[in-house]
C-alpha positions in Angstrom: 84.2 141.3 78.4 85.1 137.6 78.2 82.1 135.1 78.2 82.0 132.8 81.1 82.8 129.2 80.3 81.5 126.1 81.8 83.9 124.2 83.9 83.1 120.6 83.7 85.8 119.2 85.9 84.1 120.0 89.2 80.8 118.8 88.0 82.3 115.4 87.0 84.1 115.3 90.3 80.8 116.0 92.1 79.0 113.3 90.0 81.8 110.9 90.7 81.6 111.6 94.4 77.8 111.1 94.3 78.2 107.9 92.4 80.8 106.6 94.9 78.5 107.6 97.8 75.6 105.8 96.2 77.7 102.7 95.7 78.8 102.8 99.3 75.2 103.2 100.5 74.0 100.3 98.3 76.8 98.1 99.6 75.9 99.1 103.2 72.3 98.4 102.7 73.0 95.0 101.2 75.4 94.2 104.1 72.8 95.3 106.6 70.2 93.1 105.0 72.5 90.1 105.3 73.3 91.0 108.9 69.6 91.4 109.7 68.9 88.0 108.1 71.7 86.4 110.1 70.6 88.0 113.4 67.1 86.9 112.8 68.3 83.3 112.5 70.6 83.7 115.5 67.8 85.3 117.6 65.9 82.0 117.2 68.9 80.0 118.5 68.7 79.7 122.3 72.5 79.4 122.6 75.5 81.6 122.1 77.3 81.8 118.8 80.2 79.9 120.3 78.0 77.0 121.3 76.2 77.0 117.8 79.6 77.1 116.1 80.8 73.8 117.6 80.2 71.2 114.8 78.4 68.0 115.7 80.8 65.0 115.5 80.2 62.8 112.5 79.4 59.8 114.7 77.1 61.8 117.0 73.7 60.1 117.8 70.9 61.9 119.6 70.2 60.0 122.8 67.1 57.8 122.6 65.1 58.6 125.7 61.6 59.5 126.6 60.8 63.2 126.0 60.3 65.2 129.1 56.8 66.8 129.4 57.2 68.6 132.7 55.0 66.3 134.7 57.9 64.3 136.4 61.2 65.2 138.1 63.2 67.5 135.8 66.5 66.6 137.6 66.0 62.9 136.9 65.4 63.7 133.2 68.6 65.9 133.2 70.7 63.2 134.9 69.6 60.5 132.5 70.4 62.8 129.5 73.9 63.7 130.9 74.6 60.0 131.6 73.7 59.1 128.0 75.8 62.0 126.6 78.8 61.1 128.7 78.8 57.7 127.1 79.4 59.4 123.8 82.1 61.6 125.3 80.5 64.8 124.0 81.4 68.3 124.8 79.3 70.7 126.9 78.4 72.6 123.8 77.0 69.5 122.1 75.2 68.6 125.2 73.5 72.0 125.2 72.4 71.6 121.6 71.3 68.0 122.0 69.2 68.7 125.1 66.3 70.7 123.6 65.1 67.8 121.4 64.6 65.8 124.6 61.8 68.2 125.7 58.2 68.1 124.7 56.6 71.4 123.7 54.9 71.7 127.1 58.3 71.6 128.9 59.9 74.0 126.5 57.4 76.8 127.1 
């Protein structure tokens, strides 16, 4: 009766498949970590990705105006802001991003 011999090829194949699987899982985990970090940052942004992707013009200057604290007419503050931004010929996306710094904490909450 012949003695059974070990066949190493399937074992190597299995080891190779496991190694490939581990490599994929590690790559996915690293990718997910990066995505989670990116989404955490984006969750803090109050605007869409499209708005945040618009670069600020090199010559952009934040309008100098009194910060709104919520105690006066909000429409008046907004009109003043828009008028100042139109002087710079800025896009709506830039206006969105530039508006928040014109608000005091009390008005943001």
